[in-house]
N, C-alpha and C positions, 0 to 999 in steps of 0.2 A: 504493500500500500504506500501511497505518497506520504502518509503521515508517519512512516517508520523513522523519519529524522525530523526533529522539531527545530526549525530554523530560528525560531525566536530564542531558543535556549542555546544556540551555538556560541562557543567561546568568542569573546570579542577583545581585540586589542585597540588601544587608542589610535595606533598608526596602521590599522589593518588594511585600509585602502589607500594609504598615502605613501608616496615615495618622496624623493628629494624635490620634485617639481609639483607635488600635490597629487599626482596620479601616476601610478606605476602599472603599465599594461601587463607586466609579467607577474605581478603579485596576485595570487589567488587565495582569498580567505577560505578557511576550513569549510564554512557553510556553503560556499560556492562549489568547492570540490565535491562535497556530498550531493549538492543539487545536480551537478552535471552527471555524476556517476549513476545516481538513481534514475534521472531522466533517460539516460542512455540505456540502462537496463530495461526500463519500462517500454521504451520504443522497440527494443529488440524482442521483447516478450509480447508485444502488441496489447499491452494493458491500457486500453483507451481511456478508461475512467481515471486511472492514476496519472496518465500523461496530462489529461485535462486539468486535474487538480494542481499538478505541479506548474503547468503552463499558465493557468489563469490566476492561481492564488500564490504559490510559492515564489514564482518569478517576480510578481509585484511586491511581495513582502520583502524580498532581498533587495530589490531596486530601491524601495523606500528607505531601507535600513542602511545600506552601504553605498548606493550609487545614485543618490538624489541629484547630485550636480557633477557626476563624472560618468564616463562609459564603464561597461563591464570589462573584466579582464579580456585580453586579446585571445583570439581563437588558438594561437600557437601556445599560449600559456595553459589552456585547458585540454589540448589535444591528447596529451599523455594519459589523462584520466579516462579517456573514452576510446582507448586502443587506436588513436589516430584515425578513427572511422571517418571516411571522406564525406559521406552523406550527413552524418550527425554534425560535422564541423560546418557544413553549408547551412544547416538548420540553425545552428548556434549563431553564426554570423548574421543570418536573417533577423534573429531576435536582437542581436547586438546593435545592428543598424537601426532597427525600429525603436529601441530604447534611446539611441542617440538622437534620432529625429524628435522624439517626444519630450526629452528632457533638456537637450542642448541645441546649439546651432551647428549643423554639419558644415565642414569646409567643402570646397569644390572637389578636392581629392577624395574625400570621404563619400561624396555623392557619386563620383565615378566608380569608386570601389564597390559601393552598394549595387550599382548597375551590373558590374562584373559578377558579383555574387549571385544576383537573380538570374543572370544568363547561365551560369554554371549549374545552379539549382534546377532551373526549368529544363536544361539540356539533359540532366540526369533523369528527371521525371519523364521526359518525352522519349529519350533514346536508351535509357538504362533499364535495369531491373530494380524496381523499388518495391520491396516486400515489407511495407509498413501499413499500420492503421493509425492515422492521426485524427484528433478531434476536429469536427467541422469548424469549430471556432478558430482553431489555428489555421486551417486551410483557407477559410474566408479572410482572415487577417493577412495572409500572404498576398492574396489577390488585391485586397483593399489597399494594403500598404504599397504594393507595386504601382498601382495607379496613382496613389497619393504622392509618392516620391517622383513619379513622372511629372505630375502637375506642379509640384514644388520646384523641380529642376527647371521647367519651362519658365516659371515666374522668376526664378533666380537669374536665369540666363538673360531674360528680357530687360533686366535692370543693368544696362551697360554703362551708365554714366559714371559710376564710381568704381568700376573694376580696375584692379591693378594690372600691371604689365604681365605679371606671373599668371594671374587668372585668365587673362586673354590668351596667353600662349597655351595654357592647359585646354581651354575651350577649343582652340584651333587644332591642337594635337589629338584630343579625344572627341572629335566632332560626331562620332557615331554613338556616343553615350547618351542614353535616354532619347534616341531617335524615335520619332513618332511611328515610323514604319516598323522598327524593331519591337516596340511595345505592342502594336496591333498584331504583328506576326506571332509573337509569343502567345498572346491571348487566343488568337484564332487557332493556332497549332494545338493548344491545350483542348479547345473545343472539339477539333477534328480528331485528334489522336485518341481522346477519351471515348469517342463515338457516343457522346452524351445525347445528341439529338436523336440518334437511332434508338438508344436505350429508353428515352422518354416516349418515343413513338410506340415501341413495343409494350411499354407499361400501360399505355391507353388500351391496348388489345389484351391486357391481362397476362402477357408473356414475360414480364419483368417485375422485380420487387424493389425498385430503387427508392421510391418515396417511403414505402412501408418500413424500410430498414433505415431510414434517414441517411441513405447513401453508404452505410457501413457494409462490409462484406463479412458475413458470419460463417462463411465456408473456409476461412483461413487465408483468403486472398488479401489484396490491398485496395483501400478506398481512395488513395491519394490522387491518382490520375483522374478517376471518374469525378470526384467531388471538385477538384481544381478545374476541370473542364466545365462542370456545372456552374461554378461561381464565376468563371471567366465570361460567361454570357452576360452576367451583371456588370462585370468589369468593362466589357466592350460597350455596353449601354452608357456607362459613366464616361468613358473616354470620348465617345462620339458626342455626348452632351457637352463636354468641355470644349469640343471643337466646333459646336454649333450645328452638327449634322444629326438632326433629331429623327429623320426618317430612318436612316441606317441604324441608329441606336435602338429604336423600337423593333426594327427587323431582327436585330441580334437577339433580342429578348423573346422572340416569338416561340421558341421551343418550350419555354416555361409558361404554364397557364397560371397567371397570378390570381385567377378567380377560384383556384383550388389550393388547398393546403399543400405546400411543397417544401423541399429541403431548404430553400431560401428563407423560409419562415422559422427554421429551427435555431437560427442565430439572429439575435435582435438587431445587430449592426447591419447584417445582410438584408433583413426584412425592411428596415427603414430606408437604407440606401436604394434598394430596388424600387420601392414605391415613390420615394422622393424624386428620383431621376425619371421614372416612368411618368409621374404626374407632371413634372416640369416640361418634359418633351411634348406631352399632349397639350399642355397650355400653349406652348410656342407654335403648335400646329393647329390651334383653334379647336381642338377636340375637348372642349371644356367639360362636357358631361362625363367623359371617361376620367378626366383629371379629378373632378369633384367627387365622383364615386370612390376612387381609390384613396384620395386624401381623407375622406370621411372615415373609411374603414381603418386606416392606419392610425389616425388621430384618436379614434375611439379605443383602439387596441392599446396605444401608449397610455391613455388616460386610465385604463383599467389595470395595467401591469407595471407602470413605471416604478411603483414602490418596491417591486421585487428586484430591481436593478440598482438600488441606491449604493450598494457596496461595489458595484462593477466599475472598472477603470474607464468604461465607456459612458458612464452616467451623464456626465456633462455634455458629451456629444449627442446623446439621446435627447436631452432637454433643448439643446440648440436646434437640432433638426426639427423637433416638435414645434418650436416657435417659428421657424422658417416656413414650415408647411401650413401653419395657420395663416401666415402672411400671403402665401401662394393661393390658399383657399379663398381668402378675402378678395384677391384679384380676380379669381375665376368667377366668383359669385357676383362681383360688380360688373363683369363683362357679360355674364350669362346667368341671370337671376333664377337659379334652379334650387331654391331653398328646400323644396320637397325631397331632394336627395340627401339632405343632411339630417343626421340623428339629433334628437333633442339635446343630448348632453354636449355634443360637439358644437351645436348652434349656440348654446348658452355660453360656452367658453369663447367662441368666436366673437359674439356680441360684446362680451366683457373686454376682450383685447382690442377689437377693431371696429366696434359698432359705430362709434362717432366718425371714424375715418371712412368707413364704407358709405355712410350717409352723404359725406362730402364728395365721395368719388362718383356719385350719381350726377353731380352737376357738370355742366359743360364749360368749365372755366379753368383758369391757370392753376388754381389751388388743387383741383381734382387731379390735374396733370402731374403736379408736383408730388402728390401722395402716391400715385402709380409709380413714379420714378423712385421714391423713397422705399416702397415695399419691394419692388423688383430688385433694387440694388442690395437690400438687406438679405433677400431670400434666394437669389440666383446662385448657381455654382460659380466657382472661380475660373472663368473662361481662360483659355490659354492660346497663345500663338505658337504653334509647334515649329515654325521655320527657324533656321539658324540666323543669328544676327549678322548685320553688316559690321565688319571690323574696321571699316574706313572711318576716319575722323570727319566730323565730330561724332563721338559716341552718344547715342540717345537712348532713353528708356522707352520701351514699347510694351511694357507689361500690362498696361490698361487698354491697349488698342482693341483686343478681342471683346472685352467687357463693354466698351463704348459702342462697338458695332452692334452687339446683341441688344443693348439698351435702346439704341436708335431704332432698330427694327421693331422692338416691342412697343415703344412709344408711338411709332408711326401707325401701328395697328390700333392702339388705344385711341388715337386721334380719329381714325376712321370710324371706330365703334361709337365714339361720343357723338358723331354727327347723326347717328341713327337713333339716339335715345328719344328724340322727339317723336319719331314714328312709333316706337314701342309704347309711349305714353298714350297716344291717341288710339292705337289698336286695342289697348286694354279697356278703354271706355266703351267702344262700339262693338256690336256683333256684326254690323254691316254698315258701310258708308260709301258714298260715291267718290270716285277719283277727284272730281271737280271740287266737292265739298272739303275733302281732306287737303287738297292743294291750297284751297282758300285759307283753311285754318293754319297751314304751315307757311303761308305767305310765299309760295313758289308757283310757277306755272305747271300745267299738267305733264308736259314732257320731262321736266326736271323731277317731278314727284315719281314718275314711272322709273326714272333712273335710280332714285333713292330707294324705291321699293325693291328693285332688282339687286341693288347693293345689299340691302337688308337680307334678302334671300341668300345671297352669296356668303355673307359674313356669318349667318346663323347655320350654315351647313359646312361640313368638312368631309374629307375622304379618310376612311378608316384604314387599318393595316391590310385589309383584304381588298381594298380598292373600291369599296362600296361608299356611296354618299350617305352620310348620317346627319340628322338634324340636332342642333343644340338649342333650338328656339324655345323660349318659354311662352311666346305668343306667335302663332303662325297664321297664315292667311292664304287665300287664293283670289284671283281676279276673274270675274265672269262678266264679259262686256265691260261696262264702266263701273261695276260695283265691286267693292273690296269686301269679301266675306271672311270674317275672323273665325278661325277654328278654335273651338272650345277645348282648352287643355287643362281644365281644372282637375287637380289630382283627386283620386278617391281617398277620402279620409280614412285613416287607420287608427282605430281606438285601442286595439289590443295592447300595444306597447305601453301606451300611457297608463292604462289601468294596471298592468303588471308592475310598473314602477311605483304607482301609488300603493299597491298592495304590499310591496316590499318595504316601503317607508312606514306604512301602518304597522307592519309586524315589528319593525325596529322600535317604534314608539311603545308598543305593547310590551316588548321585552324590557325596555328601559323602565316602564312603570312597574313591572313585576319585581325589579331589583330594589325598588323603593320600599323600605320597611316602615309601615305605619305604626305609630305608638298607640 
């Protein structure tokens, strides 16, 4: 078991992690020796539960105790304790770099070294024989960190203004490090080599048990390639969102049916990242209904389960993504008022956070425009420019270029949508109205009104992933001769959920009353 060694009770020396310069990469505390030897043994014996405990709990405990402001010991220093096992050393370095990114600021050389380590690790998985079972959490973290470090490198490289000569020489020398094609190729290779698309197809026919076993192989095989391939579909979605290619991103996610429980939902970070990027991509493609539905589901899930993740190292990230998705949901509902799709709990939280701003977003003025700008800037991914910089003088920063372009496209869409708000207001009032009368109300001529109505039709419809035209309209209409007929889209009232919630509240009150002792 992972608890055979109590790391909190490990012997401690005042200088246990410090050398002459404050950090000695070759010094290995006794507790770290024990950690790596136990982890190595559990990986060899495929004790997934023990690996998970050590990876998720012990690694964090040791990091907080000994390595709050410094890296872990170097891989060369611990290699002797794990029989110089090549694959374990690659895994250790992956954790080493992840800790470095989380606690410190990596140098350019360390960023390049991390890229080399990922290349070596994925090459082993793709072309070697990997007879391991690793926890889904670790495998998700590998893909997630790989994409994060790519994003971080692109942002770092784009800030050219204050680069030293040495950094510029390194960027020139290692121009293939974190190359966008290399990143995409590795993720795509993991998807293809794992045959995860075929596995998920066979599962639909009842010929495979991938989701039922959470991706683990209980017949003694390895889950590493299959699960890495599975999570790489989410990684591809994220990369394409960072590049602004939303169609391709959603296409990469197609093998996973997010309407069904899947392996992606077994890891909270994977679940949130999948829905966040799926929802954002749909928002940018004007598929507001799909975005609203998925944001609603994940926000309700986080609301019900976030207390169970308070001790997780990812808790702050969960809360941040939660707030960002509420902001994106506020944008979606302002552009496409489909409140009937929102759960009462989520709606209450949304009104508390953004009720006032959403009311102001309905106006067609500069203030509304500024709020859209504010919410988008807060909630959008950190877009990247993947191209290599120009090394010619003068050196300029271009790390904000991709963000400014996506913001400009989004605000252009908002501006077009705002012009249609007047049409929506009148259509909500009438069940039928003549073209001439509506043109008179809107103070435009009839040809201009027909153009506005055609624009409304276009903007309230989108093309889904299967190429079908879908409607996002809360108010729809058709024109017969010169009469505009409004289609009644009043939702069917559902009382069941409301009564169930009130029953639960009443039971809570009764239980509280039963605890009161009357004198």
